[in-house]
C-alpha positions in Angstrom: -4.0 -17.3 3.8 -5.1 -18.4 7.3 -6.8 -16.2 9.8 -5.2 -16.3 13.2 -7.4 -15.7 16.3 -5.8 -14.7 19.5 -7.4 -15.9 22.7 -8.8 -13.4 25.2 -5.9 -14.2 27.6 -3.4 -13.1 25.0 -1.3 -16.2 25.3 -3.2 -18.7 23.0 -4.1 -18.6 19.4 -5.9 -20.7 16.8 -5.8 -20.8 13.0 -8.7 -21.2 10.7 -8.7 -23.1 7.4 -6.5 -22.1 4.5 -8.1 -19.9 1.8 -7.0 -18.5 -1.6 -6.7 -14.8 -1.1 -8.1 -14.0 -4.5 -11.1 -16.3 -4.1 -9.6 -19.2 -6.2 -6.2 -20.7 -6.9 -6.1 -19.1 -10.3 -6.7 -15.6 -8.9 -4.2 -15.9 -6.0 -0.8 -15.6 -7.6 0.4 -12.6 -5.6 3.7 -11.4 -4.1 5.0 -8.2 -2.5 1.8 -8.1 -0.4 0.9 -5.5 2.1 -2.5 -5.4 4.0 -4.5 -3.0 6.1 -7.8 -3.3 7.9 -10.2 -0.5 6.8 -13.6 -1.0 8.5 -14.3 -3.7 11.0 -13.2 -7.1 9.6 -12.6 -5.8 6.1 -9.1 -6.2 4.8 -7.5 -4.6 1.7 -4.3 -6.1 0.2 -2.1 -4.3 -2.2 0.1 -6.7 -4.1 1.7 -7.6 -7.4 -0.4 -9.9 -9.5 2.3 -12.4 -10.6 0.3 -13.5 -13.7 -0.2 -9.9 -14.9 2.9 -8.3 -13.3 0.6 -5.4 -12.4 -0.4 -3.8 -9.1 -3.7 -5.3 -7.7 -6.0 -4.6 -4.9 -7.8 -7.5 -3.2 -10.7 -6.9 -0.7 -11.9 -9.4 1.7 -14.1 -9.8 4.8 -13.4 -11.9 7.8 -16.5 -13.6 9.2 -17.0 -16.1 12.0 -13.6 -14.9 13.5 -11.4 -16.8 11.0 -13.2 -17.3 7.7 -11.8 -15.3 4.7 -14.4 -14.1 2.1 -12.8 -12.6 -1.0 -15.1 -9.8 -2.3 -13.0 -8.4 -5.2 -9.6 -8.7 -6.8 -8.8 -5.9 -9.2 -5.8 -4.8 -11.3 -5.4 -1.1 -10.5 -3.0 -0.1 -13.4 -2.7 -1.3 -17.0 0.7 0.5 -17.5 3.2 -2.1 -18.7 5.9 -0.5 -16.7 4.0 -0.7 -13.4 5.5 -4.0 -12.2 5.3 -3.2 -8.5 7.8 -3.9 -5.7 8.1 -2.6 -2.1 4.4 -2.1 -1.8 2.9 -0.3 1.1 -0.7 0.5 1.9 -2.3 2.7 4.5 -5.9 3.9 5.3 -7.4 7.3 6.3 -10.4 6.3 8.4 -11.8 9.8 8.5 -12.1 10.2 4.7 -12.3 6.5 3.9 -9.3 6.8 1.5 -6.7 4.1 0.9 -3.2 5.2 -0.3 -0.8 2.9 -1.9 2.9 3.3 -2.9 5.0 1.0 -4.9 8.4 0.9 -6.7 8.5 -0.1 -10.4 11.1 -1.8 -12.6 11.6 1.6 -14.2 13.1 2.9 -10.9 10.0 5.1 -10.3 7.9 5.5 -7.2 4.1 5.5 -7.9 1.5 6.8 -5.5 -2.3 6.2 -5.8 -5.4 7.0 -3.9 -8.3 4.6 -3.8 -11.7 4.0 -2.3 -13.6 0.8 -1.7 -17.4 0.7 -1.5 -19.1 -1.0 1.4 -21.0 -4.2 1.0 -20.1 -7.5 -0.6 -19.7 -5.8 -4.0 -16.7 -3.8 -2.7 -16.4 -1.7 -5.9 -13.0 0.0 -6.2 -12.5 3.6 -7.3 -8.9 4.3 -8.4 -7.5 7.8 -8.6 -4.9 9.0 -11.0 -1.6 7.2 -10.3 1.3 9.7 -10.1 5.0 9.3 -10.3 6.3 11.2 -7.3 9.9 11.1 -8.5 9.0 13.1 -11.6 10.4 12.4 -15.0 13.6 11.0 -13.6 14.0 7.3 -12.9 15.6 7.9 -9.5 13.3 6.0 -7.0 14.0 3.2 -4.6 13.6 2.0 -1.0 10.2 3.8 -0.7 8.1 4.3 2.4 4.7 5.8 3.2 3.0 7.1 6.3 -0.3 8.8 7.1 -0.3 11.8 9.5 -3.8 11.7 11.0 -3.5 15.0 12.8 -3.0 17.0 9.5 -4.6 14.5 7.1 -1.4 14.5 5.0 0.5 11.6 3.5 4.3 11.5 3.8 6.5 9.6 1.4 10.2 8.9 1.6 12.6 7.3 -0.9 16.2 6.9 -1.7 17.8 7.8 -5.0 18.8 4.7 -7.0 22.0 6.3 -8.1 24.8 8.2 -6.5 24.7 10.1 -4.1 21.8 7.8 -2.9 20.3 10.7 -1.0 17.0 10.2 0.9 14.1 12.5 0.0 10.8 13.1 1.7 7.6 14.7 0.4 4.1 15.6 1.7 0.9 14.9 -0.2 -2.8 15.5 0.2 -5.5 13.3 -1.4 -8.9 14.9 -2.4 -11.5 12.6 -0.7 -13.9 13.2 -3.6 -11.8 13.0 -6.7 -8.8 11.1 -5.2 -6.5 13.6 -7.0 -3.1 13.9 -5.3 -1.5 17.2 -4.6 2.2 17.0 -3.8 4.6 19.4 -2.1 8.2 19.9 -3.2 10.4 16.9 -2.6 13.2 17.7 -0.2 16.4 15.9 0.4 17.3 15.0 4.0 20.5 16.9 4.9 23.4 14.6 5.3 24.3 16.2 8.6 21.1 14.9 10.1 22.2 11.3 9.7 23.8 9.9 12.8 25.2 6.4 12.6 23.4 4.2 15.1 26.7 2.8 16.4 27.4 6.3 17.8 24.1 6.7 19.6 24.6 6.1 23.4 
């Protein structure tokens, strides 16, 4: 990775040196990456570890404006079916909770709450990973958002088989235990879909 610094005038930029995201070349074989800044100059990256084919969380600090310092790179699931795609990661700054979503090769959508300790140790606490699509393998095209006013997490996904309907679901994450409580998944009524070509 390279850290890009934008000039104070907003029209110039400069790039720092190139760094291995995972700290070394052998620990940096990632794809399907998504990143979020948590605290100032601390960045967390949810990705698929290509060597392990497992979801991983990498934590790094940016120092001197454009220097990347990897603090930790950790596999967050040992489930052999958890080969993640379509990763997305968001942060609740009030409770200090990360929430990640990913789609597996089993057509399931997984949701997980995490916390990262401050300091250079950056220890990761991972909550119980849940399959929000239930026992059926129906997931695909997933998305995640955090609603800061209510403190809820909202997921959406599309069925991977006919009729390919879109569902949404609301979740809460306990900031102490990281346990996820989910509401009932609801399909979006087809009548609410308006083709963009008809919007004036």
